[in-house]
ROMAR-857076 format. One line per 5 residues: their letters; for each residue x, y, z of C-alpha. Coordinates in steps of 0.5 Angstrom, whole numbers, always signed. Layout:
% ROMAR-857076
a> X Y Z; ...
***
This chain:
% ROMAR-857076
mkavf> +331 +331 +79; +339 +329 +80; +337 +329 +87; +332 +324 +87; +336 +319 +82
dylkt> +342 +320 +87; +338 +319 +93; +335 +312 +90; +342 +310 +88; +345 +311 +94
nqprf> +340 +308 +98; +339 +301 +94; +342 +297 +99; +337 +300 +105; +331 +299 +100
vdelc> +333 +292 +99; +333 +290 +106; +327 +294 +107; +324 +290 +102; +326 +283 +105
ellhf> +323 +285 +112; +316 +286 +108; +317 +279 +105; +318 +276 +112; +311 +277 +113
psvsa> +307 +270 +111; +301 +275 +108; +297 +269 +105; +290 +271 +104; +287 +265 +102
qpqht> +289 +261 +109; +285 +263 +115; +291 +261 +119; +295 +267 +116; +290 +272 +118
pdvha> +294 +275 +123; +300 +275 +119; +296 +279 +113; +294 +284 +119; +301 +285 +121
canwl> +303 +286 +114; +298 +292 +113; +300 +295 +119; +308 +295 +117; +306 +298 +111
aehcr> +302 +303 +114; +308 +305 +119; +313 +305 +113; +309 +310 +109; +309 +314 +115
qiglg> +316 +314 +116; +318 +316 +109; +313 +322 +109; +306 +319 +107; +300 +320 +111
aevcp> +297 +313 +112; +291 +309 +115; +290 +302 +115; +282 +301 +113; +278 +296 +116
trghp> +274 +292 +111; +269 +286 +111; +276 +282 +109; +283 +284 +110; +285 +291 +111
ivlar> +287 +296 +105; +292 +301 +107; +291 +308 +104; +297 +312 +104; +297 +320 +101
tprre> +303 +325 +99; +302 +331 +103; +297 +335 +99; +298 +342 +97; +293 +348 +96
gtrph> +290 +349 +89; +288 +344 +84; +294 +339 +82; +293 +333 +78; +292 +327 +82
flvyg> +294 +319 +81; +293 +313 +84; +298 +307 +85; +295 +300 +86; +298 +294 +89
hydvq> +297 +288 +94; +301 +286 +100; +298 +279 +100; +301 +273 +97; +300 +266 +94
ppepf> +300 +260 +98; +307 +258 +98; +306 +250 +98; +309 +245 +96; +314 +247 +101
elwts> +319 +241 +98; +320 +245 +92; +323 +251 +95; +331 +251 +95; +330 +256 +101
ppfep> +324 +258 +106; +319 +262 +102; +319 +267 +107; +326 +268 +109; +329 +272 +103
virgr> +335 +270 +100; +339 +274 +95; +342 +270 +89; +346 +274 +84; +341 +279 +82
dlvar> +335 +275 +84; +331 +276 +91; +328 +270 +92; +322 +270 +97; +314 +269 +96
gsadn> +311 +275 +94; +318 +278 +92; +315 +280 +85; +308 +279 +86; +307 +284 +88
kgqhf> +311 +287 +94; +317 +288 +90; +313 +292 +85; +309 +297 +89; +315 +298 +94
ahlka> +319 +301 +88; +314 +306 +87; +314 +307 +95; +321 +308 +94; +321 +313 +88
veayl> +316 +317 +92; +321 +317 +98; +326 +320 +94; +322 +326 +92; +320 +327 +100
ktgtg> +327 +326 +103; +330 +331 +98; +325 +336 +98; +324 +335 +91; +317 +338 +89
lpcdl> +312 +332 +86; +308 +335 +80; +302 +332 +82; +298 +329 +88; +299 +321 +89
tfvle> +295 +316 +93; +297 +309 +94; +291 +303 +95; +295 +297 +97; +290 +291 +99
geeet> +290 +285 +102; +285 +280 +98; +288 +281 +91; +290 +273 +91; +283 +271 +93
gsasl> +279 +276 +88; +279 +283 +91; +272 +282 +94; +273 +288 +99; +276 +293 +94
tpflr> +270 +295 +90; +266 +297 +96; +272 +301 +98; +272 +304 +92; +265 +306 +92
arrre> +265 +308 +99; +271 +313 +98; +270 +315 +90; +270 +322 +92; +277 +322 +95
lrcdg> +280 +317 +90; +277 +320 +84; +284 +321 +80; +287 +323 +73; +289 +316 +72
vvisd> +291 +309 +76; +298 +306 +75; +299 +299 +77; +306 +295 +77; +303 +288 +77
tgmpa> +304 +285 +70; +311 +283 +67; +316 +285 +62; +318 +280 +56; +326 +281 +58
knlpa> +330 +286 +62; +332 +290 +55; +324 +290 +53; +321 +294 +58; +313 +294 +57
ltyal> +307 +297 +58; +301 +293 +58; +295 +296 +54; +290 +291 +54; +288 +285 +58
rgias> +283 +280 +56; +276 +279 +60; +273 +273 +62; +266 +269 +63; +265 +262 +66
leitl> +260 +257 +67; +258 +250 +69; +255 +245 +64; +251 +239 +67; +248 +234 +63
rgpsr> +243 +229 +66; +240 +223 +64; +237 +217 +68; +235 +218 +75; +241 +214 +77
dlhsg> +247 +210 +75; +245 +204 +71; +249 +197 +69; +252 +198 +62; +250 +191 +60
lfggs> +243 +191 +62; +241 +198 +60; +247 +201 +55; +245 +202 +48; +238 +204 +50
venpa> +239 +210 +54; +243 +216 +52; +250 +216 +56; +251 +224 +59; +258 +223 +59
malcq> +258 +222 +51; +253 +227 +50; +257 +232 +53; +263 +230 +49; +259 +231 +43
llarm> +256 +237 +45; +263 +241 +47; +266 +238 +40; +261 +242 +37; +263 +249 +40
rdarg> +269 +249 +36; +270 +249 +28; +276 +246 +24; +279 +253 +23; +279 +253 +31
ritvp> +274 +258 +31; +268 +258 +36; +261 +257 +33; +257 +261 +38; +253 +265 +33
gfydd> +255 +273 +34; +261 +271 +38; +266 +275 +34; +261 +281 +33; +264 +286 +37
vapls> +272 +283 +37; +276 +289 +34; +281 +286 +29; +289 +288 +31; +292 +294 +27
aaerk> +298 +293 +23; +301 +298 +28; +299 +293 +34; +302 +287 +30; +308 +290 +29
qlrrl> +309 +291 +36; +308 +284 +38; +313 +282 +33; +318 +285 +37; +317 +280 +43
pgtee> +323 +275 +43; +322 +268 +42; +319 +263 +36; +314 +259 +35; +318 +253 +35
gyrrf> +321 +255 +42; +314 +256 +45; +312 +249 +43; +318 +246 +46; +317 +250 +52
lgvpk> +310 +247 +53; +312 +240 +51; +307 +239 +46; +308 +235 +39; +305 +241 +35
lygek> +302 +248 +37; +294 +249 +35; +290 +255 +35; +285 +259 +31; +288 +260 +24
gytst> +291 +266 +21; +294 +268 +28; +301 +267 +31; +301 +264 +38; +302 +271 +41
ertta> +296 +274 +38; +292 +268 +40; +294 +268 +47; +293 +276 +48; +288 +279 +42
rptfe> +283 +273 +41; +278 +270 +45; +278 +263 +47; +273 +257 +49; +276 +253 +54
inglt> +274 +246 +58; +277 +247 +65; +275 +241 +67; +270 +235 +66; +267 +230 +71
ggyqg> +262 +224 +71; +261 +217 +72; +266 +213 +76; +273 +216 +78; +276 +211 +83
eggkt> +281 +205 +82; +279 +199 +77; +273 +199 +73; +266 +200 +74; +261 +198 +68
ivpaw> +256 +204 +68; +252 +209 +64; +253 +215 +69; +247 +219 +71; +250 +226 +69
araki> +256 +229 +67; +259 +236 +68; +264 +241 +65; +267 +247 +67; +268 +253 +62
tmrlv> +272 +259 +61; +272 +264 +56; +277 +269 +55; +274 +275 +52; +278 +281 +48
agqqp> +276 +289 +47; +269 +290 +45; +266 +283 +48; +262 +284 +54; +261 +278 +59
dkilr> +254 +278 +60; +252 +278 +52; +257 +273 +51; +254 +268 +57; +247 +269 +54
attaw> +249 +267 +47; +253 +261 +49; +248 +259 +54; +243 +259 +48; +247 +256 +43
lkhlc> +249 +250 +48; +241 +249 +49; +240 +249 +42; +245 +244 +41; +243 +239 +47
pptvr> +240 +233 +44; +233 +232 +47; +235 +225 +50; +239 +229 +56; +237 +235 +60
ieisp> +242 +241 +61; +243 +245 +66; +248 +252 +65; +250 +256 +71; +253 +262 +69
ehgaa> +259 +264 +74; +264 +270 +75; +266 +275 +69; +270 +281 +68; +270 +285 +62
pylvd> +276 +286 +58; +280 +292 +58; +284 +297 +53; +287 +303 +53; +289 +307 +47
pagak> +296 +306 +46; +297 +312 +42; +294 +316 +48; +298 +322 +52; +298 +318 +58
vqaal> +301 +312 +55; +306 +316 +51; +308 +319 +57; +309 +312 +61; +313 +310 +55
ralkt> +318 +316 +55; +319 +314 +63; +320 +307 +61; +325 +308 +56; +329 +313 +60
afhhe> +329 +309 +66; +331 +302 +63; +335 +305 +57; +332 +301 +52; +326 +302 +47
pvlir> +320 +300 +51; +314 +295 +47; +307 +296 +48; +304 +289 +49; +297 +285 +51
eggsi> +296 +280 +56; +292 +274 +56; +290 +274 +63; +285 +278 +67; +285 +283 +72
pivsd> +278 +285 +74; +280 +291 +78; +282 +295 +72; +275 +295 +70; +273 +297 +77
fkril> +277 +303 +77; +275 +305 +70; +267 +304 +72; +267 +307 +79; +273 +312 +79
gadtl> +272 +314 +71; +280 +313 +71; +284 +309 +65; +290 +305 +68; +297 +304 +66
llgls> +300 +297 +67; +307 +298 +68; +310 +291 +70; +317 +290 +73; +317 +282 +73
lpddn> +321 +278 +68; +318 +271 +65; +322 +267 +69; +320 +270 +76; +316 +264 +78
ihspn> +310 +268 +80; +305 +263 +84; +310 +258 +83; +316 +255 +88; +322 +259 +88
ekfdl> +319 +266 +86; +324 +271 +85; +325 +279 +83; +330 +282 +79; +334 +287 +83
dcfaa> +336 +291 +77; +328 +291 +75; +327 +294 +82; +332 +299 +81; +330 +301 +74
gqrms> +322 +301 +77; +324 +306 +82; +327 +311 +77; +321 +309 +72; +316 +311 +77
allwq> +320 +318 +79; +320 +320 +72; +313 +318 +71; +310 +323 +75; +314 +329 +71
elakt> +311 +326 +65; +304 +324 +67; +303 +331 +70; +304 +334 +63; +298 +331 +60
v> +293 +333 +65
***
């Protein structure tokens, strides 16, 4: 492995220059005017993969293309792992908040500032550079690798699931590696072993057939906005628990070992309160804020509307009121089951003075990989050696639906090995990527294939 590590160290300046070239592409998948840029970025990536020794193709989809790249295959049966990443990026607006143009990369200290630097071009590029080091030094890889780099992650990955189904046979693998999450600090490399799922719905309460004069009719008819507020208030009790019958039936409690890992994370409750700018923290009784945001389910009102919203006043009883709801789910809970139970409970609580309409929307299952499993332990060894610090096992409160797709379609567990720091401004102006994390991520990736191959 000495040749691999020497190659990585010697070529860091070139790697950074190449990453800057990749970051110049404004591959914003959500904006149609950038469709040519998204395609150009895919073509650049595929050509770069060929230059470092991978076989690569740009695969058309109904949306943006997927770049598929493979290490040279050898005869015989070998372990096969898949590396996932995405080359599309979030819209950079508002431009005025950037200290430099978002697609003109700038290095400040050890930070590389540009849209897409951390999310996700820099993170998956670290894996490509690690493979390059193997191929260019003639060091044998102990496994076969396939890179799947998509261009629609920021808009929902609509083309990825059909692609995985169509290519199921060739993509079947012993595991998936994704670096699209984070680490708490440079001295706390992390493996994310759990993600929350999500279930969303929209509730509409309808009252009179039209907006009514509140002086002439108010007091004789139910106000849908008031009824909706009262209905939603009954969805949570005084201890911060969701009142839907059966909501917690499938929630697995945190083990003592998991809570010990979570206590290793930096920060305090008071620091967290100040960071959020709230007078006091709130949440389900008996849990820390970290536990509440990563290992407990939630019921959140994302938006409320109804009645007059313009300037000044308008004295009406509105004809309708509406709320958008999302529920974050944890391991064991299933979106369809939770949506059915929540819908039934809302209808049960709804007063007879209004009509209720409930529209289920998107959902994604939570994800959990056994933190004591052989592949997780292999990844932790690679992290520790690469970063020179003891890694931490963490849960994340967000959802990555594609992780469930990899499990359902390919039958493979996913290792989430994020290289992004909390202050990298992902999805925000002045996004950045720490170049020390970039270099350590390459070392981690190089070690990872040696460690993972031993588990198959």
